[in-house]
N, C-alpha and C positions, 0 to 999 in steps of 0.2 A: 298322856303325853302333849296332847294338844292342851285340854285343859289347864294342865302345868306351863305352857308356852301361852296363853293366855292368861293365867293371874300374875304370870312375871311382869306381861307387858303391860297390864294394868297397874302392877306396883309400882312401875318405872313412870309412867303416864301421872300416874298421882303424885310421886315424888319432884318430878320436872313441874308439875304447877306448883306444888309449895316453895320451890327453890325458886319460881318467879315469882310467886305473891312475895316471898323473901327477902330478894333482889327489891322488888318493887315497894315494899313497906319502907328499906335500909335506904333506897334513894330520895325515898321522901321524906324519912324525916333528917338524911342527910343534907337536904336544902332547906328545911324547915330551919336549924341550926343556920347555917346562912347568912350575912345579912344582904335585905334584899337590896338593889342599887335600881333606882329610875331611871336617873343622870347622872353620869361620870362626866366632870367637866375638866377639862385637860388645859392649863393656860402652862407656860413656857417658865416666865420668871416672874419675880417680884423685885420691887428698888430696893424698900426697908421693911419694914412692915406687913403683915399679912393686913391690918386696919387702924386707921385716923392718921397716915401721916400720908406721899408724897404718893399716888399709885401705879401699882404696873400693871400686868396683865392679868392680874389674880385679885386685887383686893377689894374693887366693888362687887364681884360675886362671893368672897369670904364674907364680907361684912352682910349683906342680903341674907345669906343662907346656910353660912356654918360657924358662925359666932359665936361661942358658948355649945357649940355640938364636940362630939367624941371626935379623937386624932388616935390612928394608927399607923404604926411604921409599917412602911413594904422596905423589903429587902431586895437586894441587887438593883437601885434606884441610884444612877449618878449624882443626883441634886440632894434634892433636901432629904424625900424619902416620906417625909408625911401625907397622907392619905386625911384628909377632913373630912366628919361624914355627920349629916343630923336631917333625920326625917326623909331620908329613899334618895337623897341628892349626897356625891360625893364629889371628890375634886382634889386632883396631886400635878402638881406642879412638873412637871417635866423636863424641864434645865434646858436648854440653849443647844441649835443644832442637830441637825438628821440620827444618827448615835445616841447621843442622851436622850433624845424624843420617842427610838424607837426600844430600846432597852428599857427605859422609863414604863412606857405603854406594855410591853408584854409581861414586865414585873407585875403589873398591878392586873390584868386582865388576867394570870396565871392564879392570882393569892386566892387559897381556897377559905379564907375568910369567909369570902363575897359573894351575891350571886348574882352575876353583869347578863342573864339569862333574857331579862324581859327592859335591858340599860339604852338609853339613847348612848352614846359616845359622842362625844361634845368636847372639840378643839376647837378655842379661843385665841387670839392675840393680834400681834399688829406686822404691820411692813410698810413697804413702797410701796407705793399706789403708781399705776402705769401712767404714763404721758400718755396724752390723747386719749384716755379712759373715765380715768379714776381721780379725785382731786385728796386733800389733805381731810382727814374726819371722814370719808365715805365708810360706811359698811361693806363689806363685801358678801354675799352668798356664795359658797364654791360648787362649782357645778364638778370639777376635775383638780388634780395636783399632779405638777407635770415635775419629775428630779431633771432639774438645771444640769446636773453635774455627768448624765451619761451620755453615752454616745462620744464624741472624739472636739478635741479644742485645739487650734493652731494660733499661733499667733502672727499675723498676716506677714509681719515681718520678715518667715521660714523663707516664705515663697516670694513674697512680691507681690503678692494678689492683689487683685483692685478691690475685690467686695470688702461688704462693712461689715457682715455675719464672721463669727470665727469659729460655727460649730458646726461639725459635721455629721447625720442621723447615720444610728448603726443602729440594723433593723435586732440584730441579739440580743439588746434590749430592753425591747418595746412592752415584754411581759411584765418589768419594773420600773417602767420611764414613767407612767403616767398611770396614777390612781383615781377612776371612775367614780363619782358619788351616784347613791341609787337616783335615778332620776326622778322618781316618783317623789319620794321621798324628797329629796332637796327640792323639786317646783314644788311641792305643797309647805316647805318651812319658809321659801322667798314670797308666795303670794300673802303669809300669815304677816310678814314682815317689813313688806317693799314699802309701805308706808308710814313706817315709825318715824314719829320730826327727829332729826340728829340738830347738832348744836355745831358752832363753829366760833371763830374770836377773829377780830378784828383786824390783827394782827395777819392771821390766815390769810383774809380775803384778801388786805395788803399786797401778800406777797405771791400769790397767784395771780394777779392782776399784772405787777410787775414783770412776771418771770412770761409770763404767757401771754401778751398783751392781744386783743382781740380775736380769743380763741375762746368761743361759747361752751366748748367743754371744761373750762374753766372757770367759767364766771356764772359758777350756779351755787347755789347751799349744798354742803352734804347730804346726801341720799343713801337708800340702799338699794345694791346694783349687783349683779349676776357676775359670775367673772370665774377665769380660769386663774390658779395659783400656782407659782411658779420657787420651787422651794430646793435654791444651794444651798452647798455646805461652806460657801462664803459669802460675807456683806458684799455683795457688789453692788455697784451703780455707773450708770454712765448712757451714752444714748447707744454705742455701740453695743453692750448689752442688755440692751432695751431690745437691739432690732435682733438679736440671738434669742430671744425669749420669745419673739411675735414668729418667730420661724419655728420655732418650739412648737406654740398652741396651735402654728397652722400645719406641723408636719406628722402630730399626734391626733391631727383633727378635734379638737376638741371644741363644743358645740358652745361654747362662750368665750368672749377676748378675755383675752392677758388683761387682768386685772386689779395683781399686785404681787410681790415676791417674799418671800421670807426664808427661815432656816430648819423647819420640821416637819409639814403638813403629808407631802408624800410617804416619810418614813414613819409617821402614825398612822396614815392611812394602811401601809403596808402593815402594821405590827396587827392592824384591829379587823386588817381581812384574812391574817393567818388563823383568827380565831371563827372565823365567822360570822362577823359582825359587823362588815361592812355596808349593808342593807341598813343600818342603825347608825349610820356615821354622819357626824354636820361638823360643817368645820363654818365658822365666821370669822373673817379678818377686816381690821381699821386700817386707816392708812395714817402713820405719823408722820410723814415725808414721802418725798416723792423718788423714783427708781432715776432718775438723771439729776448732775449735781445745778445748784443754782447759778446764775449766769456772776461769772469773776471768782466762783467756788472753785480751785484746784481737789484734790483726794488728800494734798500732803495739808490742805490747809484744814481739814474735816478728822484726818487718822494720822497726821504726821508726828514724828517721836514729841513727845510733851505737848501737846494738842489733847484739851479733854472739851469735846464739843458734844457734849452728852445729848441724846436726843431728848429725852425728859426734863433738858433745861430750859427756861423759858428764854435763854439768850441763846440761843444753839440756832446755829445758819442754815443749819437741815430743817429741823421739826418747827421753826417759828415757838411757838406757845401751843400747837396744837397736839401736843402729845397725853395730858390730863383728859381731854374734852375728846379726844377721841377713844379714852379707854370707857367714858363714861357712855360713847354712843354702842359701842359693839356692847356693855350691860346692858343698856335698855332695850336692843332688839335681843339679846341672848335670853332674855329676860322674859318676855312675851313668849317664848318658847320652853322655857325650862318651868316656868309656873304651869303652864296648859302640863305639859310631861308627870307635872308633880299631882297635880290636881287630877290625872286619868283622861282629860279632855283633848288630847291633841292627838 
């Protein structure tokens, strides 16, 4: 009887071992069939074509890494839905705004055709540089992304408050109000790119000198800086919202100054975090305008009915002529990192 039980137990162990080997072999075979991705580049929009015309956030990356490569359609993506792939690099335009960005990021990372287990997630784009810190054409390595819309907002006219800030902190939102990048990875990234030379334009230099006379922070060439990004669902601008952004950065104990504002990165970060890949995420943003209004310019002049002051226009009151140059700056900084990742030396 005892020998029968021992025999049964031995057979069970052998069967378990065979099942484990089979599962391991199947898992390895399944992984081998997946397309390996070493770096996933996530711009938000393109202006015209993917190559050969005025560049948006994706074009320089497309021309360098994806021209002539493969294209895959990604389901459940609000914007283009086209994933570009070549030699271990992939790129998807996420669309603008937090909802589009989160949905698109989740859609691509859950696509079973690709293996992202060893991928770096690379969010790139433009935004509005924070006065007193960043200028037109700067590129920021982001150490934390803060959600501008979580908490409470109230127009000061509601209560006659004299405070210049209109934001009220709510601790119940803290778990999703700030996404902190992996400190070691992001610091390593910054050390690699902090001395990359950046370009500017004569009109941009003249604009900064006119708008911020005598300010040392504004009277310098563009450079690579560390910073915190504020992600808002609306395209805000102005000194009062700037002060809200400073308050949020301080309240959430971000290690680096408020540097730039945009509309997607906290959502991308939360989506990436849900897939367990936040320790492999990098954010680069470049300043194509300022987060305050130029002297004499009103919201109606930029955004009023019938106004077409596109930030990518060389006659823009807001972006002057820096947009194309800033896009190139972001690409040049990103290229240092992407090349190292694809070569296996990162």
